[in-house]
Wavefront OBJ file of the C-alpha trace (Angstrom):
o trace
v -78.953 -29.523 2.059
v -79.013 -32.704 4.178
v -80.242 -36.030 2.820
v -83.951 -36.400 3.443
v -83.628 -40.045 4.497
v -81.175 -39.335 7.332
v -82.536 -38.017 10.631
v -81.401 -34.432 11.262
v -79.787 -35.487 14.552
v -77.431 -37.812 12.658
v -76.401 -35.409 9.915
v -72.842 -34.233 10.256
v -72.124 -30.894 8.672
v -68.608 -30.346 7.452
v -67.472 -26.980 8.752
v -63.728 -27.393 8.365
v -62.840 -26.381 4.842
v -59.131 -25.591 4.875
v -55.970 -25.787 6.967
v -56.502 -22.347 8.519
v -59.969 -23.376 9.698
v -58.479 -26.494 11.284
v -55.814 -24.613 13.212
v -58.311 -21.965 14.348
v -60.942 -24.550 15.321
v -58.708 -26.807 17.408
v -55.814 -24.590 18.477
v -52.222 -25.632 19.086
v -51.806 -27.788 20.956
v -55.340 -29.120 20.674
v -57.387 -29.887 23.753
v -57.397 -33.549 24.757
v -61.163 -33.752 24.288
v -60.780 -32.624 20.643
v -58.390 -35.438 19.697
v -61.125 -37.939 18.715
v -62.631 -35.398 16.306
v -59.203 -34.571 14.863
v -58.540 -38.284 14.345
v -61.932 -38.689 12.691
v -61.356 -35.746 10.359
v -57.941 -37.168 9.418
v -59.438 -40.609 8.745
v -62.115 -39.070 6.491
v -59.594 -36.929 4.596
v -57.272 -39.924 4.241
v -60.049 -42.111 2.880
v -60.970 -39.422 0.350
v -57.354 -39.203 -0.785
v -57.095 -43.008 -1.045
v -60.275 -43.281 -3.093
v -59.589 -40.328 -5.384
v -56.395 -38.251 -5.398
v -58.319 -35.201 -6.568
v -60.817 -35.489 -3.698
v -58.218 -35.472 -0.923
v -56.904 -32.250 0.528
v -53.250 -32.736 1.378
v -52.958 -29.414 3.205
v -55.895 -30.327 5.437
v -54.355 -33.726 6.161
v -50.999 -32.110 6.911
v -52.592 -29.658 9.368
v -54.461 -32.477 11.114
v -51.226 -34.488 11.362
v -49.477 -31.456 12.847
v -52.173 -31.159 15.507
v -51.773 -34.822 16.404
v -48.000 -34.425 16.625
v -48.379 -31.606 19.131
v -50.536 -33.944 21.248
v -47.557 -36.323 21.362
v -49.487 -39.608 21.487
v -47.630 -42.525 19.943
v -50.871 -44.238 18.907
v -51.422 -41.519 16.309
v -48.371 -42.613 14.313
v -50.393 -45.187 12.345
v -53.101 -42.654 11.408
v -50.408 -40.225 10.314
v -48.712 -42.990 8.293
v -52.037 -43.740 6.582
v -52.407 -40.065 5.699
v -48.819 -39.842 4.448
v -49.300 -42.859 2.177
v -52.768 -41.895 0.931
v -51.514 -40.275 -2.269
v -48.390 -39.104 -4.039
v -49.036 -35.517 -2.954
v -49.508 -36.568 0.668
v -46.319 -38.635 0.573
v -44.404 -35.555 -0.542
v -46.187 -33.058 1.708
v -46.497 -34.807 5.079
v -43.075 -34.855 6.715
v -41.885 -38.227 7.993
v -41.005 -36.588 11.316
v -44.740 -36.043 11.892
v -45.023 -39.769 12.612
v -42.927 -39.278 15.734
v -44.712 -36.739 17.904
v -44.130 -39.021 20.878
v -40.442 -39.244 19.977
v -38.532 -41.382 17.512
v -37.536 -44.124 19.952
v -41.012 -44.478 21.447
v -42.600 -44.553 17.974
v -40.100 -47.167 16.769
v -40.828 -49.395 19.794
v -44.578 -48.917 19.305
v -44.443 -49.906 15.626
v -42.269 -52.931 16.434
v -45.011 -54.240 18.757
v -47.775 -54.016 16.148
v -48.219 -57.094 13.991
v -49.484 -55.611 10.739
v -48.155 -54.939 7.269
v -48.965 -51.275 7.740
v -46.875 -50.992 10.917
v -44.000 -52.910 9.316
v -44.069 -50.585 6.296
v -44.107 -47.494 8.530
v -41.262 -48.900 10.634
v -39.210 -49.783 7.569
v -39.649 -46.273 6.174
v -38.829 -44.729 9.551
v -35.639 -46.753 9.819
v -34.640 -45.877 6.253
v -35.150 -42.180 6.989
v -33.270 -42.527 10.280
v -30.361 -44.045 8.371
v -30.383 -40.967 6.137
v -30.130 -38.724 9.217
v -33.715 -37.440 9.209
v -34.137 -38.156 12.920
v -30.742 -37.123 14.234
v -31.363 -35.260 17.497
v -35.133 -35.658 17.088
v -35.847 -36.561 20.708
v -33.444 -34.142 22.368
v -34.795 -31.040 24.139
v -34.767 -28.312 21.512
v -34.011 -30.988 18.885
v -35.610 -31.757 15.555
v -39.072 -32.404 16.951
v -39.114 -29.036 18.704
v -37.738 -27.379 15.560
v -40.385 -29.073 13.425
v -43.212 -27.917 15.684
v -41.792 -24.370 15.750
v -41.520 -24.414 11.947
v -45.170 -25.429 11.584
v -46.221 -22.801 14.122
v -44.496 -20.154 11.984
v -46.043 -21.606 8.827
v -49.531 -21.365 10.332
v -48.858 -17.859 11.660
v -48.963 -18.862 15.305
v -45.663 -17.209 16.179
v -43.700 -14.300 14.833
l 1 2 3 4 5 6 7 8 9 10 11 12 13 14 15 16 17 18 19 20 21 22 23 24 25 26 27 28 29 30 31 32 33 34 35 36 37 38 39 40 41 42 43 44 45 46 47 48 49 50 51 52 53 54 55 56 57 58 59 60 61 62 63 64 65 66 67 68 69 70 71 72 73 74 75 76 77 78 79 80 81 82 83 84 85 86 87 88 89 90 91 92 93 94 95 96 97 98 99 100 101 102 103 104 105 106 107 108 109 110 111 112 113 114 115 116 117 118 119 120 121 122 123 124 125 126 127 128 129 130 131 132 133 134 135 136 137 138 139 140 141 142 143 144 145 146 147 148 149 150 151 152 153 154 155 156 157 158 159 160
C-alpha cells in the first residue's frame, strides 16, 4: 500500500525481488536505455546494505553488478566498488573482476584520474589483486573477463 502523503505518480513500486527477476527483467547484456535504472537499483541495494547488513541483498547486488559489467562502461566501476564494500557478505560475494568490465587497464587509468578516497581505495585493492594474479589475461580476447562473463551466464542459466 503506497504512502497516502505521496502522489501516486511519484510512488515507485519495487518489482525486482531477487537475482532471477533482475536477469529476466533487464536481459544480458542489458539495453543501453536500462542502464540508469540498473545503476539506481544498485545504489538503493548498496545503501540498504551499508545501513543494515541484514537489509541488503548481496545476490541482488551481485546480479546488478554483473549486468553493468556486460555493459562495459568504465564509469560503473565506482558503483560496483561501493556495492562490493557495502558489507562483509558483499565483499566476499562480488568478484573484484566485476570492477573491470571495461578492461583492467582502462579501469586502472580511470580510477587514477579520480581524486577521491573511494577511487584510491578501489585502485589500491585492484592493484593488490593484480599483484596476486587475479587480472592476468583479463583484457585479452577470450581472457579472464570473457571467462567471468561466461561463468555468470552459466550461473544464471543463460547458457548450457
